Each structure stands twice: as C-alpha cells, then as structure tokens.
All heavy atoms as an XYZ file, in Angstrom:
910
protein
N       4.503    197.817     58.213
C       5.542    198.811     58.474
C       5.794    198.947     60.015
O       4.810    199.293     60.758
C       5.254    200.211     57.896
C       6.274    201.315     58.047
C       6.060    202.544     57.268
O       5.014    202.652     56.519
N       6.775    203.447     57.338
N       7.039    198.948     60.373
C       7.439    199.086     61.813
C       7.347    200.541     62.219
O       7.802    201.485     61.469
C       8.841    198.544     61.964
C       9.311    198.833     63.448
C       9.006    197.073     61.753
N       6.644    200.800     63.400
C       6.657    202.118     63.931
C       7.131    202.090     65.434
O       6.675    201.183     66.016
C       5.309    202.747     63.813
C       4.861    203.234     62.480
C       3.559    204.044     62.533
O       2.648    203.714     63.182
N       3.551    204.988     61.631
N       8.015    202.944     65.737
C       8.431    202.999     67.109
C       8.192    204.419     67.618
O       8.428    205.447     67.048
C       9.952    202.781     67.058
C      10.540    201.546     66.453
C      12.028    201.482     66.285
C      10.253    200.290     67.330
N       7.542    204.374     68.908
C       7.228    205.689     69.439
C       7.783    205.732     70.796
O       7.464    205.000     71.754
C       5.551    205.752     69.553
C       5.267    207.162     70.200
C       5.015    205.700     68.119
N       8.709    206.680     70.994
C       9.417    206.892     72.201
C       8.705    208.045     73.033
O       8.221    208.970     72.497
C      10.833    207.224     72.037
C      11.724    206.268     71.306
C      11.677    206.333     69.820
O      10.985    207.227     69.213
O      12.494    205.696     69.174
N       8.698    207.823     74.366
C       8.041    208.804     75.248
C       8.665    208.825     76.531
O       9.418    207.871     76.858
C       6.570    208.538     75.346
O       6.306    207.384     75.951
N       8.391    209.778     77.328
C       8.889    209.809     78.689
C       9.995    210.852     79.071
O      10.384    210.980     80.209
N      10.501    211.465     78.012
C      11.597    212.377     78.352
C      11.184    213.754     78.861
O       9.945    213.968     79.040
N      12.043    214.529     79.102
C      11.648    215.916     79.681
C      12.921    216.593     80.272
O      13.999    216.133     80.027
N      12.618    217.501     81.074
C      13.625    218.412     81.703
C      13.755    217.842     83.153
O      12.662    217.835     83.881
C      13.345    219.896     81.658
C      14.186    220.827     82.531
C      15.611    220.703     82.020
C      13.621    222.152     82.461
N      14.950    217.511     83.670
C      15.035    217.059     85.037
C      16.376    217.603     85.553
O      17.340    217.933     84.844
C      15.113    215.511     84.971
C      16.221    214.991     84.181
C      15.101    215.017     86.436
N      16.355    217.842     86.882
C      17.592    218.314     87.461
C      18.687    217.181     87.683
O      18.226    215.987     87.749
C      17.314    218.895     88.924
C      16.384    220.200     88.836
C      16.254    220.780     90.129
O      16.369    220.113     91.204
N      15.863    222.026     90.208
N      19.906    217.618     87.793
C      20.977    216.540     88.052
C      20.485    215.730     89.363
O      20.134    216.274     90.262
C      22.252    217.333     88.172
C      21.991    218.618     87.416
C      20.467    218.942     87.595
N      20.784    214.397     89.226
C      20.300    213.596     90.286
C      18.826    213.000     90.159
O      18.462    212.182     90.934
N      18.097    213.527     89.221
C      16.748    213.047     89.123
C      16.697    211.879     88.305
O      17.659    211.155     87.759
N      15.327    211.515     88.111
C      15.119    210.282     87.406
C      13.913    210.434     86.342
O      13.168    211.297     86.445
C      14.429    209.193     88.439
O      15.409    208.934     89.341
N      14.041    209.584     85.331
C      13.034    209.437     84.247
C      12.812    208.055     83.762
O      13.779    207.305     83.911
C      13.399    210.362     82.997
C      13.306    211.958     83.157
C      13.926    212.511     81.883
C      12.032    212.381     83.293
N      11.781    207.711     83.310
C      11.466    206.500     82.723
C      10.935    206.769     81.312
O       9.895    207.158     81.035
C      10.425    205.655     83.600
C      10.239    204.208     83.070
C       8.951    203.584     83.731
N       9.011    202.192     83.548
C       7.835    201.407     83.445
N       6.672    202.086     83.682
N       7.949    200.117     83.326
N      11.716    206.151     80.435
C      11.450    206.273     78.999
C      10.735    204.930     78.555
O      11.039    203.809     79.047
C      12.694    206.366     78.127
C      13.605    207.523     78.532
C      14.757    207.693     77.478
C      12.852    208.903     78.595
N       9.824    205.185     77.612
C       9.125    204.035     76.914
C       9.159    203.986     75.548
O       9.231    205.127     74.919
C       7.596    204.148     77.365
O       7.353    204.026     78.834
N       9.210    202.770     74.950
C       9.238    202.675     73.500
C       8.330    201.641     73.141
O       8.335    200.590     73.431
C      10.733    202.237     73.017
S      10.782    201.742     71.263
N       7.036    202.156     72.462
C       6.028    201.366     71.993
C       6.222    200.979     70.481
O       6.442    201.935     69.811
C       4.707    202.004     72.255
O       3.652    201.319     71.838
N       6.108    199.779     70.187
C       6.292    199.318     68.839
C       4.956    198.838     68.221
O       4.249    198.201     68.955
C       7.424    198.226     68.809
N       4.924    199.077     66.919
C       3.797    198.419     66.155
C       4.268    197.914     64.826
O       5.347    198.481     64.263
C       2.730    199.460     66.018
O       3.118    200.667     65.278
N       3.586    196.944     64.210
C       4.045    196.546     62.992
C       5.114    195.443     63.064
O       5.615    194.841     62.134
N       5.412    195.065     64.415
C       6.425    194.058     64.592
C       6.254    193.686     66.076
O       5.429    194.189     66.751
C       7.847    194.629     64.450
O       8.815    193.426     64.497
C       8.190    195.640     65.583
N       6.985    192.548     66.444
C       6.952    192.075     67.789
C       8.293    192.219     68.395
O       9.339    191.580     67.996
C       6.435    190.651     67.916
O       6.724    190.101     69.142
N       8.479    193.115     69.451
C       9.790    193.314     70.078
C      10.258    192.082     70.745
O      11.509    191.899     71.023
C       9.755    194.406     71.079
C       9.390    195.775     70.408
C       8.893    194.159     72.277
N       9.474    191.112     70.950
C       9.792    189.817     71.597
C      10.778    189.040     70.789
O      11.456    188.202     71.286
C       8.660    189.064     71.964
N      10.716    189.278     69.516
C      11.520    188.479     68.571
C      12.928    188.960     68.365
O      13.807    188.276     67.688
C      10.742    188.505     67.168
O       9.539    188.075     67.096
N      13.276    190.072     68.997
C      14.545    190.780     68.628
C      15.287    191.281     69.953
O      14.487    191.678     70.867
C      14.382    191.916     67.791
C      13.631    191.654     66.456
C      12.312    191.910     66.396
C      14.321    190.916     65.411
C      11.554    191.704     65.170
C      13.633    190.619     64.330
C      12.202    190.945     64.108
O      11.502    190.768     62.974
N      16.550    191.287     69.934
C      17.299    192.057     70.868
C      16.993    193.540     70.635
O      17.050    194.008     69.506
C      18.715    191.793     70.644
C      18.705    190.437     69.852
C      17.397    190.559     69.025
N      16.665    194.290     71.639
C      16.306    195.766     71.466
C      17.189    196.617     72.255
O      17.955    196.101     73.102
C      14.739    195.862     72.064
C      13.815    195.231     71.270
S      13.642    195.838     69.568
C      13.032    197.424     69.804
N      17.286    197.817     71.814
C      18.241    198.686     72.485
C      17.823    200.109     72.572
O      16.839    200.500     71.777
C      19.506    198.663     71.756
N      18.409    200.938     73.458
C      18.119    202.356     73.491
C      19.438    203.022     72.970
O      20.617    202.504     73.352
C      17.940    202.894     74.853
C      16.489    202.609     75.320
C      15.869    201.454     75.980
C      15.397    203.430     75.131
N      14.599    201.620     76.149
C      14.185    202.837     75.693
C      15.174    204.599     74.430
C      12.982    203.316     75.544
C      13.884    205.268     74.463
C      12.764    204.593     74.939
N      19.299    204.006     72.299
C      20.359    204.765     71.590
C      20.152    206.237     72.047
O      19.006    206.693     72.331
C      20.382    204.735     70.187
C      20.542    203.377     69.571
C      19.391    202.534     69.495
C      21.748    202.831     69.167
C      19.590    201.099     68.972
C      21.839    201.582     68.719
C      20.821    200.622     68.445
O      20.885    199.421     68.021
N      21.175    207.082     71.922
C      21.036    208.491     72.205
C      21.839    209.347     71.197
O      22.937    208.878     70.815
C      21.294    208.866     73.666
C      22.768    208.692     74.061
C      22.703    208.958     75.520
N      24.107    208.675     76.164
C      24.407    208.768     77.382
N      23.391    208.993     78.375
N      25.656    208.571     77.798
N      21.396    210.482     70.833
C      21.956    211.390     69.942
C      22.238    212.662     70.760
O      21.244    213.343     71.148
C      20.972    211.631     68.756
C      21.625    212.737     67.720
C      20.571    212.940     66.678
O      19.550    212.338     66.516
N      20.865    213.990     65.932
N      23.433    212.864     71.120
C      23.826    214.097     71.892
C      23.697    215.467     71.040
O      23.740    215.254     69.828
C      25.261    213.845     72.385
N      23.544    216.493     71.828
C      23.434    217.710     71.077
C      24.569    218.030     70.188
O      25.703    217.832     70.494
C      23.338    218.770     72.190
C      22.863    218.031     73.407
C      23.455    216.658     73.282
N      24.268    218.510     68.955
C      25.227    218.842     67.986
C      25.789    217.774     67.085
O      26.492    217.811     66.152
N      25.196    216.483     67.414
C      25.633    215.291     66.689
C      24.637    214.933     65.584
O      23.321    215.336     65.806
C      25.858    214.025     67.570
C      27.096    214.071     68.432
C      27.521    212.728     68.930
C      28.853    212.754     69.509
N      29.225    211.404     70.007
N      24.938    214.326     64.503
C      24.051    213.966     63.524
C      23.467    212.650     63.827
O      23.723    211.940     64.717
C      24.791    213.812     62.101
C      25.602    215.090     61.635
C      24.485    216.180     61.316
O      23.523    215.945     60.902
O      24.879    217.291     61.504
N      22.092    212.428     63.087
C      21.388    211.204     63.417
C      22.199    209.994     63.168
O      22.004    208.988     63.906
C      20.163    211.237     62.499
C      19.128    212.235     62.966
C      17.692    211.722     62.685
N      16.781    212.489     63.464
C      15.556    212.088     63.581
N      15.150    210.967     63.121
N      14.891    212.763     64.409
N      23.172    209.971     62.204
C      23.939    208.689     62.114
C      24.997    208.604     63.036
O      25.859    207.730     63.123
C      24.510    208.563     60.695
C      25.406    209.775     60.352
O      25.540    210.743     61.178
O      25.999    209.800     59.232
N      24.966    209.506     64.065
C      25.975    209.418     65.139
C      25.385    209.021     66.530
O      25.865    209.514     67.577
C      26.806    210.749     65.258
C      27.539    210.974     64.113
C      28.297    212.417     64.216
O      27.680    213.484     64.321
N      29.580    212.403     64.190
N      24.220    208.331     66.415
C      23.545    207.934     67.630
C      24.363    206.892     68.275
O      25.032    206.081     67.673
C      22.167    207.141     67.246
C      21.170    208.097     66.670
C      19.871    207.242     66.444
N      18.882    208.069     65.758
C      18.647    207.904     64.550
N      19.427    207.026     63.766
N      17.785    208.700     63.976
N      24.511    206.969     69.702
C      25.369    205.987     70.334
C      24.446    205.028     71.230
O      23.514    205.504     71.787
C      26.106    206.783     71.458
C      27.157    207.727     70.759
O      27.765    207.369     69.748
O      27.212    208.887     71.290
N      24.950    203.773     71.096
C      24.291    202.863     72.024
C      24.329    203.172     73.381
O      25.445    203.406     73.905
C      24.869    201.402     71.623
C      24.261    200.287     72.453
C      22.867    199.920     72.061
C      25.259    199.089     72.319
N      23.300    202.969     74.152
C      23.316    203.232     75.623
C      23.025    201.918     76.342
O      23.820    201.559     77.259
C      22.073    204.150     75.895
C      21.956    204.397     77.386
C      22.316    205.517     75.302
N      22.087    201.132     75.899
C      21.828    199.844     76.675
C      21.113    198.902     75.701
O      20.468    199.392     74.772
C      21.024    200.038     77.890
N      21.171    197.618     75.940
C      20.422    196.629     75.087
C      19.876    195.475     75.982
O      20.413    195.253     77.148
C      21.299    196.108     74.014
O      22.395    195.313     74.549
N      18.856    194.789     75.504
C      18.280    193.738     76.252
C      18.014    192.628     75.178
O      17.436    192.917     74.158
C      16.929    194.157     77.010
C      16.034    194.787     76.033
C      16.419    192.962     77.763
N      18.493    191.455     75.597
C      18.337    190.316     74.666
C      16.931    189.770     74.748
O      16.124    190.165     75.483
C      19.325    189.242     74.919
O      18.925    188.553     76.184
N      16.607    188.750     73.820
C      15.293    188.186     73.767
C      15.009    187.395     75.068
O      13.821    187.092     75.426
C      15.083    187.243     72.583
O      16.249    186.326     72.563
C      15.126    188.052     71.297
N      16.113    186.953     75.852
C      15.974    186.349     77.143
C      16.342    187.195     78.257
O      16.613    186.722     79.310
C      16.690    185.060     77.061
C      18.176    185.186     76.617
C      19.221    185.494     77.565
C      18.559    185.026     75.430
C      20.506    185.577     77.027
C      19.796    185.131     74.917
C      20.833    185.373     75.833
O      22.102    185.626     75.329
N      16.290    188.574     78.007
C      16.336    189.701     78.977
C      17.731    189.835     79.601
O      17.863    190.310     80.685
C      15.312    189.419     80.048
O      13.948    189.591     79.585
N      18.733    189.227     78.928
C      20.058    189.623     79.315
C      20.354    191.069     78.905
O      19.973    191.408     77.832
C      21.131    188.696     78.698
O      22.376    189.132     78.884
N      21.007    191.758     79.794
C      21.266    193.169     79.540
C      22.662    193.584     79.306
O      23.623    193.008     79.765
C      20.592    194.038     80.691
O      21.240    193.667     81.895
C      19.111    193.906     80.737
N      22.829    194.697     78.534
C      24.191    195.309     78.452
C      24.129    196.831     78.634
O      23.029    197.466     78.154
C      24.689    194.990     77.003
C      25.839    195.821     76.612
C      27.172    195.549     77.013
C      25.663    196.994     75.796
C      28.207    196.321     76.569
C      26.736    197.845     75.423
C      27.997    197.496     75.922
O      29.051    198.334     75.500
N      25.104    197.454     79.114
C      25.095    198.903     79.319
C      26.475    199.416     79.031
O      27.529    198.730     79.359
C      24.841    199.276     80.899
C      23.496    198.727     81.330
C      23.353    197.568     81.964
C      22.345    199.381     81.174
C      22.165    197.105     82.364
C      21.182    199.051     81.507
C      21.051    197.851     82.158
O      19.756    197.363     82.564
N      26.430    200.563     78.348
C      27.741    201.282     78.350
C      28.274    201.667     79.734
O      27.464    201.787     80.655
C      27.732    202.498     77.359
C      26.661    203.556     78.002
C      27.383    202.032     75.903
C      26.791    204.931     77.109
N      29.540    201.811     79.842
C      30.147    202.078     81.058
C      29.578    203.175     81.854
O      29.356    203.290     83.073
C      31.751    202.239     80.852
C      32.572    202.078     82.285
C      32.417    200.801     82.812
O      32.378    199.761     82.094
O      32.341    200.729     84.162
N      29.364    204.370     81.152
C      28.894    205.630     81.778
C      27.457    205.514     82.443
O      27.209    206.464     83.279
C      29.061    206.755     80.778
O      28.121    206.628     79.743
N      26.674    204.491     82.059
C      25.366    204.483     82.672
C      25.223    203.279     83.514
O      24.124    203.058     84.201
C      24.322    204.455     81.548
C      24.502    205.676     80.578
C      24.234    203.153     80.733
N      26.172    202.413     83.617
C      26.106    201.160     84.466
C      25.870    201.681     85.885
O      26.355    202.566     86.570
C      27.393    200.449     84.572
C      27.482    199.582     83.281
C      28.865    198.719     83.372
C      29.073    197.880     82.205
N      30.315    197.172     82.275
N      24.738    200.877     86.479
C      24.512    201.280     87.886
C      23.419    202.398     87.993
O      22.828    202.610     89.122
N      23.156    203.073     86.854
C      22.222    204.190     86.976
C      20.988    203.968     86.089
O      19.850    204.418     86.414
C      22.906    205.477     86.555
C      24.092    205.861     87.315
C      24.622    207.249     86.879
N      25.051    207.380     85.511
C      24.499    208.202     84.541
N      23.556    208.989     84.921
N      25.053    208.160     83.370
N      21.253    203.178     84.943
C      20.080    202.977     83.984
C      19.753    201.582     84.112
O      20.602    200.597     84.306
C      20.550    203.302     82.591
C      20.718    204.872     82.312
C      20.767    205.784     83.302
C      20.865    205.166     80.987
C      20.906    207.072     82.940
C      21.030    206.594     80.670
C      21.042    207.613     81.674
N      18.499    201.275     83.746
C      18.014    199.810     83.757
C      17.062    199.791     82.577
O      16.053    200.494     82.431
C      17.245    199.415     84.947
O      18.004    199.523     86.037
C      16.697    198.060     84.854
N      17.434    198.852     81.614
C      16.590    198.505     80.423
C      15.748    197.302     80.731
O      16.238    196.372     81.361
C      17.516    198.224     79.251
C      16.562    198.214     77.914
C      18.421    197.134     79.318
C      17.414    198.276     76.603
N      14.524    197.239     80.238
C      13.630    196.023     80.484
C      12.697    196.026     79.298
O      12.622    197.014     78.455
C      12.843    196.303     81.726
O      12.050    197.348     81.858
N      12.039    194.935     79.147
C      11.062    194.822     78.056
C       9.798    194.143     78.615
O       9.871    193.303     79.519
C      11.727    193.853     77.004
C      12.112    192.562     77.419
C      12.873    191.802     76.391
N      12.454    191.764     75.134
C      13.111    191.823     73.902
N      14.408    191.846     74.016
N      12.432    191.860     72.731
N       8.669    194.588     77.952
C       7.443    193.890     78.369
C       6.779    193.401     77.058
O       6.100    194.187     76.276
C       6.414    194.914     79.012
C       5.115    194.437     79.479
O       4.818    193.343     78.944
O       4.564    194.877     80.339
N       7.104    192.156     76.849
C       6.545    191.570     75.393
C       5.128    191.626     75.305
O       4.741    191.822     74.147
C       7.196    190.270     75.201
C       8.623    190.117     75.170
O       9.379    191.089     74.805
N       9.280    189.082     75.548
N       4.372    191.441     76.348
C       2.952    191.445     76.183
C       2.462    192.870     75.797
O       1.354    192.954     75.096
C       2.347    191.089     77.603
N       3.034    193.973     76.221
C       2.710    195.251     75.829
C       3.541    195.726     74.522
O       3.360    197.010     74.162
C       3.040    196.223     77.005
C       2.154    195.956     78.219
C       2.475    197.001     79.314
N       1.636    196.680     80.521
C       0.452    197.207     80.732
N      -0.058    198.006     79.913
N      -0.162    196.913     81.822
N       4.367    194.885     74.097
C       5.228    195.241     72.917
C       5.982    196.631     73.251
O       6.052    197.387     72.223
C       4.455    195.429     71.720
C       5.047    194.975     70.463
O       5.987    194.045     70.525
N       4.645    195.433     69.291
N       6.577    196.736     74.320
C       7.144    197.928     74.792
C       8.572    197.647     75.526
O       8.716    196.535     76.128
C       6.323    198.508     75.774
O       5.063    198.846     75.127
C       6.907    199.953     76.368
N       9.439    198.494     75.306
C      10.778    198.470     76.031
C      10.908    199.711     76.753
O      10.437    200.867     76.380
C      11.920    198.405     74.808
C      13.273    198.355     75.489
C      11.726    197.247     73.863
N      11.454    199.615     77.953
C      11.744    200.735     78.885
C      13.182    201.024     79.098
O      13.935    200.162     79.004
C      10.936    200.392     80.201
C       9.445    200.110     80.115
C       9.035    198.791     80.100
C       8.602    201.029     80.003
C       7.659    198.443     79.982
C       7.291    200.807     79.798
C       6.832    199.428     79.796
O       5.501    199.092     79.699
N      13.393    202.217     79.573
C      14.620    202.603     80.094
C      14.492    203.427     81.400
O      13.955    204.615     81.285
C      15.447    203.484     79.090
C      16.931    203.698     79.532
C      17.703    202.432     79.503
C      17.642    204.651     78.543
N      14.765    202.847     82.386
C      14.674    203.621     83.774
C      15.946    204.328     83.952
O      17.049    203.598     83.974
C      14.371    202.716     84.989
C      14.328    203.303     86.249
C      13.240    204.370     86.447
O      12.103    204.016     86.112
N      13.504    205.494     87.121
N      15.964    205.582     84.059
C      17.161    206.399     84.280
C      17.299    207.132     85.641
O      16.337    207.970     85.795
C      17.291    207.444     83.078
C      17.224    206.850     81.737
S      17.643    207.942     80.411
C      16.249    209.190     80.692
N      18.236    206.729     86.435
C      18.368    207.418     87.731
C      19.654    208.120     87.885
O      20.539    207.879     86.925
C      18.245    206.340     88.781
C      16.984    205.547     88.882
O      15.915    206.006     88.515
N      17.013    204.216     89.183
N      19.854    209.007     88.763
C      20.995    209.633     89.040
C      21.493    210.320     87.759
O      22.688    210.236     87.358
C      22.062    208.808     89.606
O      21.678    208.209     90.843
N      20.603    210.993     87.085
C      20.903    211.624     85.790
C      21.861    212.784     86.028
O      21.878    213.450     86.881
C      19.563    212.170     85.213
C      18.690    211.096     84.521
C      17.378    211.485     84.330
C      19.311    210.678     83.196
N      22.812    212.912     84.867
C      23.868    213.778     84.922
C      23.658    214.682     83.640
O      23.060    214.277     82.678
C      25.241    213.111     84.939
C      25.311    212.044     85.927
C      26.683    211.388     85.994
N      27.248    211.031     84.689
C      28.173    210.043     84.609
N      28.424    209.258     85.668
N      28.567    209.583     83.420
N      24.288    215.894     83.661
C      24.170    216.760     82.526
C      24.608    216.091     81.181
O      24.026    216.354     79.981
C      24.950    217.924     82.868
C      24.908    218.076     84.403
C      24.903    216.511     84.788
N      25.677    215.284     81.297
C      26.135    214.589     80.050
C      25.273    213.459     79.611
O      25.496    212.794     78.477
C      27.453    214.056     80.232
C      27.710    212.986     81.269
O      26.756    212.705     82.041
O      28.770    212.482     81.455
N      24.132    213.194     80.296
C      23.061    212.350     79.758
C      22.126    213.049     78.762
O      21.271    212.422     78.242
C      22.288    211.664     80.843
C      23.051    210.831     81.758
O      23.849    209.880     81.242
O      23.073    210.823     82.967
N      22.267    214.379     78.690
C      21.243    215.136     77.921
C      21.494    214.722     76.432
O      22.579    214.573     75.896
C      21.685    216.713     78.035
O      21.423    217.135     79.306
C      20.939    217.474     76.898
N      20.361    214.392     75.815
C      20.262    213.883     74.398
C      18.944    213.488     74.093
O      18.029    213.590     74.857
C      21.075    212.477     74.382
N      18.778    213.265     72.823
C      17.498    212.677     72.366
C      17.586    211.134     72.374
O      18.607    210.619     71.779
C      17.125    213.039     70.937
C      15.804    212.547     70.417
C      17.042    214.684     70.871
N      16.742    210.318     72.908
C      16.785    209.005     73.141
C      15.793    208.253     72.183
O      14.656    208.700     71.967
C      16.518    208.575     74.476
C      17.635    208.932     75.502
C      17.902    210.211     75.915
C      18.400    208.005     76.015
C      18.867    210.583     76.791
C      19.558    208.259     76.948
C      19.651    209.600     77.235
O      20.657    209.887     78.174
N      16.397    207.243     71.505
C      15.603    206.363     70.510
C      15.746    204.933     70.884
O      16.705    204.478     71.537
C      16.312    206.599     69.174
C      16.349    207.956     68.661
C      17.437    208.862     68.987
C      15.370    208.477     67.708
C      17.437    210.119     68.415
C      15.455    209.686     67.184
C      16.536    210.560     67.521
N      14.710    204.193     70.449
C      14.843    202.783     70.615
C      14.840    202.164     69.195
O      14.347    202.745     68.332
C      13.779    202.226     71.485
S      12.136    202.130     70.778
N      15.362    200.950     69.111
C      15.459    200.273     67.907
C      15.893    198.902     68.156
O      16.444    198.581     69.339
C      16.325    200.945     66.820
C      15.754    200.722     65.463
O      15.460    199.578     65.070
N      15.704    201.716     64.695
N      16.086    198.117     67.118
C      16.663    196.797     67.373
C      18.196    196.958     67.557
O      18.815    197.853     67.178
C      16.511    195.924     65.932
C      15.223    195.332     65.683
C      15.247    194.262     64.543
N      15.780    194.840     63.394
C      15.524    194.175     62.189
N      14.745    193.107     62.146
N      15.959    194.650     61.138
N      18.783    196.007     68.418
C      20.205    196.016     68.721
C      21.005    195.750     67.480
O      22.061    196.367     67.215
C      20.490    195.031     69.898
C      21.986    194.914     70.100
C      22.554    196.156     70.638
N      23.995    196.043     71.011
C      24.889    196.304     70.049
N      24.625    196.742     68.878
N      26.135    196.123     70.493
N      20.547    194.749     66.794
C      21.318    194.377     65.534
C      20.508    194.782     64.266
O      19.259    194.626     64.172
C      21.479    192.880     65.351
C      22.245    192.237     66.720
C      22.376    192.432     64.176
C      23.651    192.897     66.946
N      21.166    195.379     63.328
C      20.454    195.821     62.066
C      19.221    196.665     62.332
O      18.076    196.260     62.098
C      20.011    194.578     61.139
N      19.437    197.835     62.906
C      18.317    198.605     63.363
C      17.276    198.926     62.067
O      17.774    199.036     60.859
C      18.813    199.959     63.684
C      20.196    199.644     64.184
C      20.748    198.510     63.294
N      15.989    198.942     62.494
C      14.967    199.279     61.294
C      15.380    200.635     60.789
O      15.817    201.534     61.578
C      13.553    199.164     61.876
C      13.122    197.878     62.202
C      12.875    196.794     61.420
C      12.787    197.318     63.589
N      12.430    195.642     62.128
C      12.387    195.991     63.310
C      12.674    197.835     64.826
C      11.961    195.246     64.452
C      12.378    197.102     65.915
C      11.959    195.729     65.655
N      15.123    200.827     59.590
C      15.354    202.090     59.054
C      14.313    203.189     59.344
O      14.601    204.417     59.392
C      15.309    202.036     57.424
O      14.131    201.532     56.943
C      16.444    201.037     57.008
N      13.145    202.644     59.858
C      12.149    203.605     60.312
C      12.252    203.924     61.800
O      11.590    203.478     62.623
C      10.811    202.980     60.041
O      10.685    201.732     60.686
N      13.297    204.827     62.116
C      13.511    205.284     63.495
C      12.186    206.075     63.833
O      11.660    206.749     63.002
C      14.706    206.160     63.630
C      15.926    205.255     63.390
C      16.491    204.939     62.254
C      16.882    204.902     64.459
N      17.686    204.296     62.374
C      17.879    204.169     63.819
C      16.841    204.995     65.771
C      19.007    203.526     64.498
C      17.881    204.394     66.597
C      18.905    203.727     65.909
N      11.951    206.211     65.240
C      11.011    207.057     65.738
C      11.540    208.447     65.836
O      12.773    208.712     65.533
N      10.700    209.290     66.345
C      11.162    210.740     66.582
C      12.048    210.847     67.803
O      12.609    211.861     67.822
C       9.885    211.541     66.721
C       9.048    211.654     65.482
C       9.722    212.240     64.411
O      10.436    213.332     64.471
N       9.867    211.527     63.306
N      12.208    209.886     68.651
C      12.932    210.018     69.806
C      12.148    210.816     70.908
O      11.137    211.471     70.673
N      12.725    210.706     72.013
C      12.176    211.581     73.277
C      13.473    212.294     73.800
O      14.431    211.684     74.192
C      11.497    210.674     74.195
O      10.915    211.492     75.223
C      12.397    209.730     74.889
N      13.260    213.572     73.915
C      14.405    214.556     74.446
C      14.470    214.497     75.916
O      13.441    214.608     76.609
C      14.089    215.854     73.856
C      12.636    215.930     73.702
C      12.108    214.503     73.425
N      15.653    214.335     76.345
C      16.055    214.329     77.776
C      17.002    215.484     77.999
O      18.035    215.484     77.418
C      16.670    213.014     78.243
C      17.190    213.104     79.707
C      15.582    211.972     78.122
N      16.776    216.467     78.947
C      17.552    217.490     79.316
C      17.836    217.472     80.767
O      16.866    217.557     81.462
C      16.924    218.827     78.827
O      16.700    218.926     77.440
C      17.977    219.986     79.126
N      19.055    217.378     81.149
C      19.474    217.331     82.527
C      20.173    218.674     82.814
O      21.293    218.946     82.331
C      20.366    216.029     82.852
C      20.682    216.106     84.352
C      19.804    214.864     82.387
N      19.503    219.474     83.615
C      20.097    220.735     83.942
C      19.424    221.342     85.114
O      18.329    221.105     85.423
C      19.838    221.694     82.709
O      20.217    223.025     82.976
N      20.217    222.156     85.844
C      19.863    222.703     87.118
C      19.267    224.231     86.711
O      18.823    225.015     87.644
C      20.806    222.961     88.138
O      21.859    223.452     87.644
C-alpha cells in the first residue's frame, strides 16, 4: 500500500522560505512523474490545485504564480520529493500534498500546512 508523508510546513512571514518534503513508502517515486498540489483554505479536497511537477528525468513544470519562487526536485535514492519555496506570499497559504502527476494514488497523505502571514 502506498503511503505518502508530507512535512516541512509551518507559519512564515511574507518573503520567507520553507522546504517541503514528501517521503513515500510502498512504491518507488523514481518510476513516476511526481507533483506537489495544494488545497487553499475553504476548498474541498477534490479541489486541490497542481503547483509543480517533476518528470522521471527531472524535467520540471510550475504554475505561473510560483515560477521563479518554487523549485521541485526528487531524490530517488531517498524515495523523496521536495518543494523549495522562496519569496512566499499570503496567497501561497494552503495545505500542500504530493502525489503522482498522472492518475494520483487514492491514498493521499495528510498534507503539510503552510501559512504565510505577518
């Protein structure tokens, strides 16, 4: 059974940085394009938005609002996916999840909350 555990979130002031980690078990992230998603306050779980993705050969994609601020990466040896978030803004506030980019596993993790506020 696939398990995804996200960590690294917290409360940060605008302009600050956080590094999120997603540790996987029961599968190998090396085999799949992986992604980070976020669920903004007041939205339902089925309304998670794609934030960034990384292919199996480490090609990356970002939504327009995070380009130049966020960096997604993967460490296949550690079976972990990361999201480095810099220059954080209040509208980045959300619960962040990782999963496959295509056909996400049904067993989502708990996510890690990120709050950007002064």
